[in-house]
Residue, then its C-alpha position, 0 to 999 in steps of 0.5 A: m682841447n684846450p687845457l685847463p689853465g696850469a693844468i700842464k706844465l709846459p709853457h708853449v702848450l696851447q691845444v691838446f688832442r686826441i687822435i682815434r685811428h680804427r683798424h680794420h683788419l682783413n684776416g677776420e681778426p676783431d677791429t681794433a682802435e689805438y688813441a693817440y694823444g698830443v700837444t701842440s703850440l698851435p692856437r686853435e685859430a691857426a689850428d683847428a681839428q681838421r688842419l691838425l689831423s693833417l699835420n699829424r698825417g703828413h708827418r707821418t708819411v714822411e717818417n714812414c717813407n724815411h724809415r722805410r728807405r733808411d731801414g729797408i736799404l741800410g738796415e738800420d734797426d739792427c745796427l749795434m752802435r749805441t754809444r758816444h758818436g756812433p748813432t748820430n755819425n751813422a745816421l749822418f752817413n745813411n743820410l747821406a748815402l740816400a741822398i746820393i742814391l737818389q739822385l742817382l736814379t733821378i739822374i738814370r730815370 
């Protein structure tokens, strides 16, 4: 969707989009739908609906893999650091530790 001129007060927004995610539950619960909205600075010529969906799916894949590693291996969600530079430093060292671990795994294989 192209926003109406002046409708969105962000200067670089060229498109607004909605993604509908349908979930089919195997445990007998009713099917559900989730609506996600987004904005992008990509013009319609550079990113049609299929391209926006592809970009969104690619971002979610990277985010899910990265989060799974950081939280599953290092327990980042349980960390109690919330002030000053603690969270940033923790993320930096977690990224460094994961990079070393993944590098070692590729050497071992």
